N, C-alpha and C positions, 0 to 999 in steps of 0.2 A: 595322384589321388591323395597320397599321404601328405604331400606338401600343401595341397589345397585345404585339407582338413585342419592342418596346423595353422594356416593363415586365418581361417575362420575363427579358430579358438583364440588366437592372439587379438584379432579384431574385436571379438566379444569382450575380452579382458579390457581392451582400451576403452570401449564404449561404457562398460560398467565403471571403470576408473573415472572417466570424465563425468559420468552421471553423479557419482558420489561427490566429486569436486564441486559440481554445479549446485547440488542440493545442500551441501554443507556451507556454501558461501554465505547463505542467509543467516547462519547461526554462528559460524566461527570466522576468524580472520583468514587472510589468503594463505598464509603459511600452514595453518592448521588444516584448512580445506585441501591444500595440496597433499599433505601427509595422508589424509583420509582417502583421497583419490588414488594415491600410489599404493596404499595398503590394499584397497579394493582391487587394483590392477594385479598386484602380486598374489593375493589370495585366490583370485580367479585363475591365474596361470598355474598356481600350485594345484588347484582343484581339477581343472580341465586338461592339465598336462599339455598346454599349448607350447611350452618350452620345457626342456629338461629341468628337473628339480634343482640341481646344482647351479644352473644358469640363472634361474629366477632368484635363488638365494643370494647371488652376488650382485643383483641389481641395485640394492641400497647404496653400494659403494659408488655407483654412477649417478643414481637418481637423487639421493638425499643432498649431496653437495650442489647438484645442478638446480635444485629448487630451493636452495638456501635453508634447508631444514637442519642439517648437520654438516660440519666441515668434513673433509675427506679423512683427516686424522681421527676425529671424534667418531666417525663411522667405522673405519677399519679396525680401531682398537677393540671393538666388540667381537671381532673374528679371532681374537687371541685371548678370550676370556678363560680363566683357569678351569672353569667347569668343562670346557670343550676338551681339555686334556685328560680330565677324569673319564669322560666318555671314550676318548681315544684308547686309554689304557684298558678300560673294560672291554672294548671291542676286540683288542688284540687277544685277550683271554678267550673271547667268544670264537675267534678264528681258530685258536689252538684246540678248543673243544671240538669244533666241527672237523678240523683236519685229522685229529686222532680218533674221531668217531666215538669220543667219550659219551656223547649224548645218547648213543644207542644203548650203551650199558646202563645209563641213568634211566632211560625209558623202560628197559626190561625190568629193572629193579622196582620201578613204580607199578608196572603191570603185575608183578608178583605179589604185591600187597593187596590188590583188589581181586574179587572173584571174576572168572572168565565168563561173565554174562554181559549182555548189552549195557545194562545199567552200571555194572562194575567197570567196564571199559570206558564209558562216558565219564565217570568220575575220575578214573586214572588219567585219561587224556586231558581233562580240564585242569587237574592239579599239577600233572607233569608239565604241561604247557605253561601254566602260571608260575611254577617255581623256577623253571628254566628262564622264563621271560623276565624274572626279577633280577637276573644277572646278565642275561644275554639280550640282544636286540629282539623285540617281539616279532619283527618280520622274519629274522633268521630262525627263531624258534618255530614259528608257524610253518615255514617252508620245510624245515627238517622233519617235523612231526606229521605233516600232511602226507608226505611221501610214504611214511610208514603206515599211517592209519587207514588210508584208502585201500590198502591191500588186505586188510583184516577180513573184510566181508564184501560180497557182491550185492547185498541188499541196499537199494537206493535210499530207503528211509534211514538206515543206519549210517550210510555214507554221509548224508546231509547232516545228521546229528553229530557225527564224529568231527566233521569239518568245522561246524559251528562251535563245538566244545573246545577245539584247539584255538580257534580265532578269539573267542570270548575269554578263554582262560588266559591267553597271552595278553589281552588288553587289561584284564583285571590284575594279573600277576605283575605287570609293569609298575603298578602302584606300590608294591611291597617294599622296594628299596629306592634310595635316591637316584641310582643309576639305571633304574628299570625302564624309564621312558623319558623322552626329551623334556616334557613339561616339568617333571620333578627337578631336573637339573637347572632349568630356567628359573624356577622359584628360588633355588639355593643361590644361583648367581645374582638374582635381583636382591635377595636379602643381604648378601655379602656387599653388594654395591651400595645399598641403602644404609649400611652401618648397623644392621640388625644382628642379634645373636643367632649364630647358625644352629640349625637343627642337626644333631649328630646322626650318623648312620644308624646306630642302635635305637636312639630315641624315635627316629622316623619309623623304623620297623615295628617297634612296640605300639606306636600310635595307630598305624594303619593295619596291622595284622588282623584284628577282629573284623574289620570291614572286608578285607580281602578274603578271609576264609568263609565268612558268611556269604559273600558273593559267589565263591566257588561252589558252595552247597546249593545256592539258589539256581545257578546256571546249570549245574549237572542234574539237579532234581527235575527241573522243568524240561530239559532236553531228553530225560529218560522216560517221560510219559508216553505210553503207546508203543513201547518196543519190547515189552516183557515176553511176548510170545515168539520172538525171533531167536532161533538157535545160532550159536556161534562158538568157535573154538580158537584158542591162541596157542602158538608154538613159541616157547622160549629157548634160545640157543644156549643160554647159561655159559657164555664164554668168559674166561678169566681175563682180568685186565692185563694188557701188555705193558712193557716198560715205559713207552711214551705216554700212555694214558695215565699210568701211575704218577709220572712226573707232573703232568698238568693237574691231576686231582690233588696232589700234595701242595702244589703252588696255590691253587684256589682255596684249599682248606687253610693254608697259612695266611693268605690275604684276609679271609673272613675272620680268623682268630685275631689277627692284628687290628682289624677294624673294630672288632668287639672290645678289645683291650684299650683301643684308642678313644672309645666313647666314654665321656664322663658320666658317672652316676652320682650326682651331688646329693647329699654331702659326703657320701662314702668313698667315692673314687673320682679323682679329677682327670683321669685319662692320661695317655702318654704324651699328648700335646703335639702329635704328628699331623702333618697336612694330608688329608685324605686324597687330594688330587695327586700328590707325590706318591702315595702308597699304590694307588691303582696304576699310575703311569709306570712306576718302577717295576711292578709285577709284569705288566705287558712287555716292557723292554727286555726283561730278563729272559723271556721266551726265545729271544734271538741269540742269547749267549750261553756258553757252557755253564753248568752241566745239562742245561735243557736242550737248546738247539732245535726246539720244536718248529719254530718259524724261520723262514728264509725270506729276506726282503724282496729279492727278485721274483720269487715264486708267489709270495703271499700279498704283496702290496696292492694288487688289483682288488683284493677283497676288503681293503680298508675303506669304509664309507665316507670318503672325503665330502661327498655331496651332503651328507647328514651334518657333518661338521660345519659346512657353509650355511646349512639351514639354521643351526644354532646361532651362528654369527648374525644372520638376518633377524632372527628372533630377538636377540639382545639389542640389535640396532634399532628395531622398531620400538622396543621398550624405552631406549634412551631418547629416541625422537619424541615419543609421547610426553616425556618429562621436559625435554628441552624446549619444546614449542608451547608448553602450557596446556596442551590438549587434554592431558590427564585431569588437570584441575577443572577444566571447562566441563568435561563429561561428568566428572564427579559432582559438580554443582547440580546437575540434573538428576543424579541418582541419590542425592542426599536425602530425598524425601522418604525413601524406604527405611532409613535408619530410625525412623520413629516407630516402626513396627516392633513386635516382640522378637527377640533374638532368633528364636526358632524359625519364624516367618522370614526373617532376613536371610538366614542360611538356606531355607527352601527356595527363596527367590533367586539367590546367586546360583545355587545348584541347578535349578531348572533352566536358567538362562544359559549357563555354560554347557550343560549336557546336551541340549537340543541345538545349540549353535555349533558345537563341535562336529555334529553330523554332516555339516555342509562346508566346513572350513578346516584348514590345517590346525590341528590342536596346538602345534608349536606357535603358529602365528596368532591364534586366538589367545593363548595364555600370555604371550608377549604383549598383546594389546591390553588385556584385562588387568594384569597385575599392577601396572602403574595407576590405573583407574581406581581399583579397590584400595590401594595404598593411599591415594589422594582422598578418597571418601573417608577412610579411617582417620586421617589427619584432621579432617574438618569436623568429624562427628564424635571422635573418641572411641569408636568400636575397635575391637581387637583385630589389628591388621593381619597378624600371622594366621589366626584362626580362619578368617575369611579367604585369605590367599591360599591356604591349604585346601579348603573346600573347593575353590575354583580349580586348583591344580589337579586334584584327584578327579573331579568331574570332567576335566578335559580328556581323560582316558575312557570315559563312559560312551564310547562310540560303537553302539551295537546295531544300529538300524540299517545303515546304508553301506554299500561296498566302497564308496569314495571316502568314507569317514576315516578310515585307518588302514594301513597296509595289511594287517592280518585279515580284515574283512575282504579285501581285494584278493588275497591269496585263496581264501575259502571259496570265493566266487569263481576264480580261475580254475578250480578243481573240476568244475562241471557238475558237482553234486549239490550245489546250493543255488536257489533262485532268489531274486530280489524280494519276492513276496515272502519266502520263508524267513529271510534275514530280517525284514521289516516286522513280520508278525512276532517273532521272538524278541527282537531288539527293543521294540517299544515297551514291552513288559519289563525287560531288564533295566531299561532307562528309569522307569518310574520306581521300581523296587530299589534301585541303587540310590536314587535321590532321597527316598525316605530313610534308608539305612544311614547314609552319610549325615543327614540332618540330625538323626538321633545320636549317632556316635560323636559328632562334633559338639553337640550341646551337652551331652552327659558324660563324655569320656575325655575328649581332647582338651577341654577347658582345664582339666586337672594337670595337664602337661605344659600349657602355654601361659 
């Protein structure tokens, strides 16, 4: 039965891919049409899980050379993009946090800040999930917190809101740092490859922090409506940090301090000039060596998300193929008309397009496709490329409506406390609020930085 279901999903993906190929032949050349068909095939397989995520993510290495889109060497080089090793180092830190159970200590400290009421707990879960997700995988964060939150109460209304607070908090919090979610890293990788000035770790955080904390407040406030009458109590163990937890906490604190010192604040401070990829990777590798010894390769290698690293490679390969085939310029020529609108309307258009498209597609694949297009539009029209690519990248994390949109949503659904109807009902509201907020912040705040 399982094999038959997988076969149907793969067949559906092939049909959709062929349909995109046939439809695009009338507008684009054969190579560009082939690329669109292959992207449709892979996005469908990512979405319906017809094949494992890691397997689909390796398909460009086989398919792009086969259809004369990119050579094998030009495809595989994207799987060694420096940004991938930034993520690798960050995830080693995440594994150490989980292994030492440092996340439980952090969660308890967050709970202690807020009152033990339904509203207080919803706020604490949203912010805790968001802040952890800014450094750790949003999937890992959601899984770790869901297991704690669902035992706080037996009330089904609260369980649903707690689960959504964690999932939505993780999605929003991933925006806060460059390593918080794959689209952020893909943007930095694209800027680096295009010869654009990189956005530093600190500059990124300063730019997006107002948006992130406003969204935290919006998410927690709306989820808190209608639960005031429910009684609840929280027990804190107040355990002291053990030696292993202290080591990991000191290392993470040192990395954050080094990243802050490395960030230039022109004209006052030019930074240390260190490579952020090396900083994160070095910190992750140090966990295997004395005096840490927190991680053991034989024991912990299974937790390293190689499939996500392959997903990065696929995303970078798609972006490279868009540029190499000229498809980015072709699509840009059709989008150039919106550049005649007022800048705020252009931002709203881009935000709306990305936000609702990411509900049904992989945000990694979507941003990989759209960044070359937005860059090509900016080259032709003179609009600020970095500003609009930032808007698109942030909106790729605005996946609040559907369980297939992002792993945190899927985890929340798997808890049994959330229905598709509940998620869609809250999600569509958060989508529109998020679009409005990012348009205002991009127009009146980000322009001062870019």
